Jmol script that loads the backbone (N, CA, C; Angstrom):
load data "model"
ATOM      1  N   MET A   1      32.451 -44.477  12.403  1.00  0.00           N
ATOM      2  CA  MET A   1      33.065 -43.526  11.708  1.00  0.00           C
ATOM      3  C   MET A   1      31.512 -42.908  11.102  1.00  0.00           C
ATOM      4  N   ALA A   2      31.776 -41.517  10.859  1.00  0.00           N
ATOM      5  CA  ALA A   2      30.369 -41.039  10.514  1.00  0.00           C
ATOM      6  C   ALA A   2      31.218 -40.762   8.537  1.00  0.00           C
ATOM      7  N   LEU A   3      29.874 -40.341   8.151  1.00  0.00           N
ATOM      8  CA  LEU A   3      30.263 -40.064   7.011  1.00  0.00           C
ATOM      9  C   LEU A   3      30.762 -38.708   6.868  1.00  0.00           C
ATOM     10  N   PRO A   4      31.685 -38.228   6.052  1.00  0.00           N
ATOM     11  CA  PRO A   4      32.009 -36.671   5.598  1.00  0.00           C
ATOM     12  C   PRO A   4      30.681 -35.680   5.173  1.00  0.00           C
ATOM     13  N   LYS A   5      30.938 -34.646   5.549  1.00  0.00           N
ATOM     14  CA  LYS A   5      30.123 -33.976   5.114  1.00  0.00           C
ATOM     15  C   LYS A   5      30.242 -33.332   4.481  1.00  0.00           C
ATOM     16  N   ILE A   6      29.132 -32.683   3.031  1.00  0.00           N
ATOM     17  CA  ILE A   6      29.560 -32.501   1.794  1.00  0.00           C
ATOM     18  C   ILE A   6      30.926 -30.655   2.001  1.00  0.00           C
ATOM     19  N   GLU A   7      30.228 -30.010   3.144  1.00  0.00           N
ATOM     20  CA  GLU A   7      30.553 -28.405   3.051  1.00  0.00           C
ATOM     21  C   GLU A   7      31.872 -28.530   3.531  1.00  0.00           C
ATOM     22  N   ASP A   8      32.635 -30.161   3.775  1.00  0.00           N
ATOM     23  CA  ASP A   8      34.174 -29.821   4.264  1.00  0.00           C
ATOM     24  C   ASP A   8      34.790 -29.727   2.863  1.00  0.00           C
ATOM     25  N   VAL A   9      34.272 -30.769   1.897  1.00  0.00           N
ATOM     26  CA  VAL A   9      34.636 -30.067   0.475  1.00  0.00           C
ATOM     27  C   VAL A   9      34.573 -28.597  -0.041  1.00  0.00           C
ATOM     28  N   ARG A  10      33.513 -28.542  -0.006  1.00  0.00           N
ATOM     29  CA  ARG A  10      33.064 -27.012  -0.801  1.00  0.00           C
ATOM     30  C   ARG A  10      33.998 -26.113  -0.244  1.00  0.00           C
ATOM     31  N   ASN A  11      34.938 -26.409   1.019  1.00  0.00           N
ATOM     32  CA  ASN A  11      36.208 -25.109   1.317  1.00  0.00           C
ATOM     33  C   ASN A  11      37.206 -25.293   0.847  1.00  0.00           C
ATOM     34  N   LEU A  12      37.614 -26.491   0.148  1.00  0.00           N
ATOM     35  CA  LEU A  12      38.714 -26.863  -0.119  1.00  0.00           C
ATOM     36  C   LEU A  12      39.032 -25.982  -0.968  1.00  0.00           C
ATOM     37  N   PRO A  13      40.161 -25.627  -1.859  1.00  0.00           N
ATOM     38  CA  PRO A  13      40.952 -25.010  -3.338  1.00  0.00           C
ATOM     39  C   PRO A  13      40.519 -26.134  -4.060  1.00  0.00           C
ATOM     40  N   ASP A  14      40.370 -25.310  -5.421  1.00  0.00           N
ATOM     41  CA  ASP A  14      40.665 -26.531  -6.309  1.00  0.00           C
ATOM     42  C   ASP A  14      41.424 -27.563  -6.793  1.00  0.00           C
ATOM     43  N   GLU A  15      43.000 -27.005  -6.514  1.00  0.00           N
ATOM     44  CA  GLU A  15      43.992 -27.952  -6.557  1.00  0.00           C
ATOM     45  C   GLU A  15      44.169 -29.251  -5.432  1.00  0.00           C
ATOM     46  N   GLU A  16      43.399 -28.880  -4.991  1.00  0.00           N
ATOM     47  CA  GLU A  16      43.510 -29.418  -3.079  1.00  0.00           C
ATOM     48  C   GLU A  16      42.477 -30.429  -3.355  1.00  0.00           C
ATOM     49  N   LEU A  17      40.971 -30.181  -4.449  1.00  0.00           N
ATOM     50  CA  LEU A  17      40.295 -31.332  -4.513  1.00  0.00           C
ATOM     51  C   LEU A  17      40.683 -31.923  -5.366  1.00  0.00           C
ATOM     52  N   ALA A  18      40.985 -31.963  -6.532  1.00  0.00           N
ATOM     53  CA  ALA A  18      41.937 -32.421  -7.927  1.00  0.00           C
ATOM     54  C   ALA A  18      42.942 -33.676  -6.755  1.00  0.00           C
ATOM     55  N   GLU A  19      43.576 -33.497  -6.536  1.00  0.00           N
ATOM     56  CA  GLU A  19      44.691 -33.657  -5.668  1.00  0.00           C
ATOM     57  C   GLU A  19      43.616 -35.244  -4.780  1.00  0.00           C
ATOM     58  N   GLU A  20      42.852 -34.865  -3.729  1.00  0.00           N
ATOM     59  CA  GLU A  20      41.661 -35.822  -3.388  1.00  0.00           C
ATOM     60  C   GLU A  20      41.475 -36.261  -4.042  1.00  0.00           C
ATOM     61  N   ILE A  21      40.688 -36.324  -5.261  1.00  0.00           N
ATOM     62  CA  ILE A  21      40.433 -37.335  -5.964  1.00  0.00           C
ATOM     63  C   ILE A  21      41.540 -38.283  -6.414  1.00  0.00           C
ATOM     64  N   LEU A  22      42.259 -37.545  -7.144  1.00  0.00           N
ATOM     65  CA  LEU A  22      42.895 -38.611  -7.753  1.00  0.00           C
ATOM     66  C   LEU A  22      43.449 -39.897  -6.462  1.00  0.00           C
ATOM     67  N   ALA A  23      43.521 -39.252  -4.810  1.00  0.00           N
ATOM     68  CA  ALA A  23      44.375 -40.027  -4.213  1.00  0.00           C
ATOM     69  C   ALA A  23      42.876 -40.783  -3.614  1.00  0.00           C
ATOM     70  N   LEU A  24      41.763 -40.825  -3.308  1.00  0.00           N
ATOM     71  CA  LEU A  24      40.434 -41.053  -3.353  1.00  0.00           C
ATOM     72  C   LEU A  24      41.078 -42.711  -4.534  1.00  0.00           C
ATOM     73  N   LYS A  25      41.102 -42.296  -5.495  1.00  0.00           N
ATOM     74  CA  LYS A  25      41.003 -43.382  -6.368  1.00  0.00           C
ATOM     75  C   LYS A  25      41.389 -44.126  -6.607  1.00  0.00           C
ATOM     76  N   ARG A  26      43.161 -43.883  -5.954  1.00  0.00           N
ATOM     77  CA  ARG A  26      43.831 -44.839  -5.841  1.00  0.00           C
ATOM     78  C   ARG A  26      44.010 -45.886  -4.876  1.00  0.00           C
ATOM     79  N   GLU A  27      43.248 -45.001  -3.659  1.00  0.00           N
ATOM     80  CA  GLU A  27      42.848 -46.196  -2.135  1.00  0.00           C
ATOM     81  C   GLU A  27      41.329 -47.324  -3.027  1.00  0.00           C
ATOM     82  N   LEU A  28      40.355 -46.654  -3.985  1.00  0.00           N
ATOM     83  CA  LEU A  28      40.011 -47.810  -4.431  1.00  0.00           C
ATOM     84  C   LEU A  28      40.181 -48.534  -4.821  1.00  0.00           C
ATOM     85  N   PHE A  29      41.164 -48.296  -6.055  1.00  0.00           N
ATOM     86  CA  PHE A  29      41.974 -49.265  -6.414  1.00  0.00           C
ATOM     87  C   PHE A  29      42.341 -50.493  -5.323  1.00  0.00           C
ATOM     88  N   GLN A  30      43.340 -49.689  -4.121  1.00  0.00           N
ATOM     89  CA  GLN A  30      43.705 -51.175  -3.518  1.00  0.00           C
ATOM     90  C   GLN A  30      43.066 -51.809  -2.583  1.00  0.00           C
ATOM     91  N   LEU A  31      42.141 -51.373  -2.582  1.00  0.00           N
ATOM     92  CA  LEU A  31      40.432 -52.044  -1.431  1.00  0.00           C
ATOM     93  C   LEU A  31      40.290 -52.899  -2.448  1.00  0.00           C
ATOM     94  N   ARG A  32      40.135 -53.100  -3.720  1.00  0.00           N
ATOM     95  CA  ARG A  32      39.608 -53.661  -5.125  1.00  0.00           C
ATOM     96  C   ARG A  32      40.657 -54.769  -5.105  1.00  0.00           C
ATOM     97  N   LEU A  33      41.952 -53.924  -4.587  1.00  0.00           N
ATOM     98  CA  LEU A  33      43.030 -55.490  -5.111  1.00  0.00           C
ATOM     99  C   LEU A  33      43.008 -56.486  -4.175  1.00  0.00           C
ATOM    100  N   GLU A  34      42.837 -55.613  -2.759  1.00  0.00           N
ATOM    101  CA  GLU A  34      43.074 -56.339  -1.492  1.00  0.00           C
ATOM    102  C   GLU A  34      41.331 -56.980  -1.504  1.00  0.00           C
ATOM    103  N   GLN A  35      40.156 -56.822  -1.822  1.00  0.00           N
ATOM    104  CA  GLN A  35      39.330 -58.045  -2.308  1.00  0.00           C
ATOM    105  C   GLN A  35      39.518 -58.961  -2.931  1.00  0.00           C
ATOM    106  N   ALA A  36      40.003 -58.356  -4.077  1.00  0.00           N
ATOM    107  CA  ALA A  36      40.506 -59.741  -4.740  1.00  0.00           C
ATOM    108  C   ALA A  36      41.526 -60.635  -3.857  1.00  0.00           C
ATOM    109  N   THR A  37      42.480 -60.111  -3.783  1.00  0.00           N
ATOM    110  CA  THR A  37      43.538 -61.455  -3.395  1.00  0.00           C
ATOM    111  C   THR A  37      43.469 -61.777  -1.541  1.00  0.00           C
ATOM    112  N   ARG A  38      41.845 -61.430  -1.234  1.00  0.00           N
ATOM    113  CA  ARG A  38      41.368 -61.854  -0.328  1.00  0.00           C
ATOM    114  C   ARG A  38      41.919 -61.483   1.440  1.00  0.00           C
ATOM    115  N   ARG A  39      42.379 -59.657   1.201  1.00  0.00           N
ATOM    116  CA  ARG A  39      43.298 -59.572   2.394  1.00  0.00           C
ATOM    117  C   ARG A  39      42.333 -58.353   2.619  1.00  0.00           C
ATOM    118  N   LEU A  40      41.170 -58.128   2.568  1.00  0.00           N
ATOM    119  CA  LEU A  40      40.329 -56.917   2.704  1.00  0.00           C
ATOM    120  C   LEU A  40      39.950 -57.522   4.179  1.00  0.00           C
ATOM    121  N   GLU A  41      40.270 -56.283   5.380  1.00  0.00           N
ATOM    122  CA  GLU A  41      40.060 -56.819   6.432  1.00  0.00           C
ATOM    123  C   GLU A  41      38.789 -55.937   6.781  1.00  0.00           C
ATOM    124  N   LYS A  42      37.880 -54.394   6.324  1.00  0.00           N
ATOM    125  CA  LYS A  42      37.435 -53.574   6.277  1.00  0.00           C
ATOM    126  C   LYS A  42      36.518 -53.524   5.417  1.00  0.00           C
ATOM    127  N   PRO A  43      35.626 -54.448   5.046  1.00  0.00           N
ATOM    128  CA  PRO A  43      34.815 -53.661   3.453  1.00  0.00           C
ATOM    129  C   PRO A  43      34.053 -52.668   3.671  1.00  0.00           C
ATOM    130  N   HIS A  44      33.318 -52.045   4.946  1.00  0.00           N
ATOM    131  CA  HIS A  44      32.914 -50.872   5.102  1.00  0.00           C
ATOM    132  C   HIS A  44      33.682 -49.731   4.429  1.00  0.00           C
ATOM    133  N   LEU A  45      35.126 -49.941   3.862  1.00  0.00           N
ATOM    134  CA  LEU A  45      35.822 -48.608   3.655  1.00  0.00           C
ATOM    135  C   LEU A  45      35.555 -48.564   1.955  1.00  0.00           C
ATOM    136  N   PHE A  46      34.743 -49.170   1.507  1.00  0.00           N
ATOM    137  CA  PHE A  46      34.201 -49.023   0.540  1.00  0.00           C
ATOM    138  C   PHE A  46      33.290 -47.461   0.144  1.00  0.00           C
ATOM    139  N   LYS A  47      31.916 -47.912   1.156  1.00  0.00           N
ATOM    140  CA  LYS A  47      31.053 -47.368   1.030  1.00  0.00           C
ATOM    141  C   LYS A  47      32.126 -45.838   1.622  1.00  0.00           C
ATOM    142  N   HIS A  48      32.538 -45.396   2.503  1.00  0.00           N
ATOM    143  CA  HIS A  48      32.906 -44.608   2.983  1.00  0.00           C
ATOM    144  C   HIS A  48      34.070 -43.669   1.813  1.00  0.00           C
ATOM    145  N   LYS A  49      34.504 -44.543   0.950  1.00  0.00           N
ATOM    146  CA  LYS A  49      35.258 -43.974   0.162  1.00  0.00           C
ATOM    147  C   LYS A  49      34.879 -43.339  -1.004  1.00  0.00           C
ATOM    148  N   LYS A  50      33.753 -44.195  -1.668  1.00  0.00           N
ATOM    149  CA  LYS A  50      32.824 -43.474  -2.639  1.00  0.00           C
ATOM    150  C   LYS A  50      32.079 -43.490  -2.210  1.00  0.00           C
ATOM    151  N   HIS A  51      31.661 -42.093  -0.615  1.00  0.00           N
ATOM    152  CA  HIS A  51      30.861 -41.839  -0.763  1.00  0.00           C
ATOM    153  C   HIS A  51      31.713 -39.965  -0.709  1.00  0.00           C
ATOM    154  N   ARG A  52      32.995 -39.939  -0.178  1.00  0.00           N
ATOM    155  CA  ARG A  52      33.775 -39.305  -0.486  1.00  0.00           C
ATOM    156  C   ARG A  52      33.751 -38.708  -1.330  1.00  0.00           C
ATOM    157  N   LEU A  53      34.151 -39.772  -2.683  1.00  0.00           N
ATOM    158  CA  LEU A  53      34.755 -39.551  -3.957  1.00  0.00           C
ATOM    159  C   LEU A  53      33.523 -38.957  -4.722  1.00  0.00           C
ATOM    160  N   SER A  54      32.308 -39.362  -4.337  1.00  0.00           N
ATOM    161  CA  SER A  54      31.390 -38.727  -5.523  1.00  0.00           C
ATOM    162  C   SER A  54      31.182 -37.097  -5.010  1.00  0.00           C
ATOM    163  N   GLN A  55      30.998 -37.193  -3.218  1.00  0.00           N
ATOM    164  CA  GLN A  55      31.329 -35.568  -3.546  1.00  0.00           C
ATOM    165  C   GLN A  55      32.446 -34.500  -3.241  1.00  0.00           C
ATOM    166  N   LEU A  56      33.657 -34.986  -3.684  1.00  0.00           N
ATOM    167  CA  LEU A  56      34.719 -34.665  -4.501  1.00  0.00           C
ATOM    168  C   LEU A  56      33.521 -34.590  -5.771  1.00  0.00           C
ATOM    169  N   LEU A  57      33.177 -34.851  -7.182  1.00  0.00           N
ATOM    170  CA  LEU A  57      33.259 -34.980  -7.706  1.00  0.00           C
ATOM    171  C   LEU A  57      32.117 -33.816  -8.371  1.00  0.00           C
ATOM    172  N   THR A  58      31.194 -34.529  -7.896  1.00  0.00           N
ATOM    173  CA  THR A  58      29.813 -33.563  -7.202  1.00  0.00           C
ATOM    174  C   THR A  58      30.223 -32.184  -7.182  1.00  0.00           C
ATOM    175  N   VAL A  59      31.283 -31.637  -6.184  1.00  0.00           N
ATOM    176  CA  VAL A  59      31.869 -29.866  -6.183  1.00  0.00           C
ATOM    177  C   VAL A  59      32.732 -29.710  -7.463  1.00  0.00           C
ATOM    178  N   GLU A  60      33.465 -30.875  -8.028  1.00  0.00           N
ATOM    179  CA  GLU A  60      33.906 -29.862  -9.302  1.00  0.00           C
ATOM    180  C   GLU A  60      33.439 -29.752 -10.247  1.00  0.00           C
ATOM    181  N   ARG A  61      32.548 -30.550 -10.570  1.00  0.00           N
ATOM    182  CA  ARG A  61      31.707 -30.458 -11.080  1.00  0.00           C
ATOM    183  C   ARG A  61      30.600 -29.161 -11.273  1.00  0.00           C
ATOM    184  N   GLU A  62      30.231 -28.979 -10.135  1.00  0.00           N
ATOM    185  CA  GLU A  62      29.401 -27.620  -9.579  1.00  0.00           C
ATOM    186  C   GLU A  62      30.272 -26.056 -10.195  1.00  0.00           C
ATOM    187  N   ARG A  63      31.312 -26.405 -10.158  1.00  0.00           N
ATOM    188  CA  ARG A  63      32.579 -24.868 -10.037  1.00  0.00           C
ATOM    189  C   ARG A  63      33.136 -24.993 -11.582  1.00  0.00           C
ATOM    190  N   GLN A  64      32.478 -26.491 -12.223  1.00  0.00           N
ATOM    191  CA  GLN A  64      33.109 -26.598 -13.673  1.00  0.00           C
ATOM    192  C   GLN A  64      31.914 -25.765 -14.161  1.00  0.00           C
ATOM    193  N   LEU A  65      30.701 -25.880 -14.168  1.00  0.00           N
ATOM    194  CA  LEU A  65      29.170 -25.175 -14.788  1.00  0.00           C
ATOM    195  C   LEU A  65      28.952 -23.869 -14.260  1.00  0.00           C
ATOM    196  N   GLY A  66      30.051 -23.868 -12.527  1.00  0.00           N
ATOM    197  CA  GLY A  66      29.237 -22.090 -11.916  1.00  0.00           C
ATOM    198  C   GLY A  66      28.106 -22.160 -11.370  1.00  0.00           C
ATOM    199  N   ILE A  67      27.843 -23.334 -10.948  1.00  0.00           N
ATOM    200  CA  ILE A  67      26.385 -23.735 -10.043  1.00  0.00           C
ATOM    201  C   ILE A  67      26.781 -23.317  -8.454  1.00  0.00           C
ATOM    202  N   SER A  68      26.041 -22.109  -8.215  1.00  0.00           N
ATOM    203  CA  SER A  68      26.772 -21.707  -6.764  1.00  0.00           C
ATOM    204  C   SER A  68      25.393 -23.088  -5.855  1.00  0.00           C
ATOM    205  N   PRO A  69      26.081 -23.796  -4.490  1.00  0.00           N
ATOM    206  CA  PRO A  69      25.540 -24.469  -3.842  1.00  0.00           C
ATOM    207  C   PRO A  69      24.623 -24.132  -3.154  1.00  0.00           C
ATOM    208  N   THR A  70      24.452 -22.569  -2.982  1.00  0.00           N
ATOM    209  CA  THR A  70      23.000 -22.225  -1.990  1.00  0.00           C
ATOM    210  C   THR A  70      21.821 -21.049  -3.289  1.00  0.00           C
ATOM    211  N   ALA A  71      22.128 -21.719  -4.469  1.00  0.00           N
ATOM    212  CA  ALA A  71      21.199 -21.207  -5.295  1.00  0.00           C
ATOM    213  C   ALA A  71      20.420 -22.548  -5.306  1.00  0.00           C
ATOM    214  N   THR A  72      20.974 -23.673  -5.774  1.00  0.00           N
ATOM    215  CA  THR A  72      20.016 -24.579  -5.830  1.00  0.00           C
ATOM    216  C   THR A  72      19.731 -25.265  -4.560  1.00  0.00           C
ATOM    217  N   THR A  73      20.321 -25.141  -3.442  1.00  0.00           N
ATOM    218  CA  THR A  73      19.609 -25.347  -2.250  1.00  0.00           C
ATOM    219  C   THR A  73      18.032 -24.500  -2.122  1.00  0.00           C
ATOM    220  N   LYS A  74      17.893 -23.390  -2.662  1.00  0.00           N
ATOM    221  CA  LYS A  74      16.735 -22.573  -2.178  1.00  0.00           C
ATOM    222  C   LYS A  74      15.556 -22.308  -3.489  1.00  0.00           C
ATOM    223  N   SER A  75      16.716 -22.957  -4.687  1.00  0.00           N
ATOM    224  CA  SER A  75      15.134 -22.834  -5.855  1.00  0.00           C
ATOM    225  C   SER A  75      14.656 -24.464  -5.310  1.00  0.00           C
ATOM    226  N   GLU A  76      15.399 -25.256  -5.040  1.00  0.00           N
ATOM    227  CA  GLU A  76      14.428 -26.372  -4.014  1.00  0.00           C
ATOM    228  C   GLU A  76      13.254 -27.100  -3.285  1.00  0.00           C
ATOM    229  N   GLU A  77      13.996 -25.480  -1.994  1.00  0.00           N
ATOM    230  CA  GLU A  77      13.040 -25.507  -0.961  1.00  0.00           C
ATOM    231  C   GLU A  77      11.445 -24.420  -1.562  1.00  0.00           C
ATOM    232  N   GLU A  78      11.414 -24.064  -2.801  1.00  0.00           N
ATOM    233  CA  GLU A  78      10.069 -23.405  -2.800  1.00  0.00           C
ATOM    234  C   GLU A  78       9.090 -24.652  -4.165  1.00  0.00           C
TER     235      GLU A  78
END
end "model"
wireframe off; spacefill off
backbone 0.3
color backbone group
């Protein structure tokens, strides 16, 4: 299973972005609970969920600051 691309996240509306952040935090809590009770069967899900959450939080912060993602990539290239 490949890690999701950040471009998919950038196309989400603000409400859906907030809902997905909350849902991922709940899923990570459930994974930690399963790990503590030794019922976790797929430990690789931690990496995937945390990666997706970081993408969502990054895009949310970019929107709060009014940073356009294309402006940052162009300045990094120079």
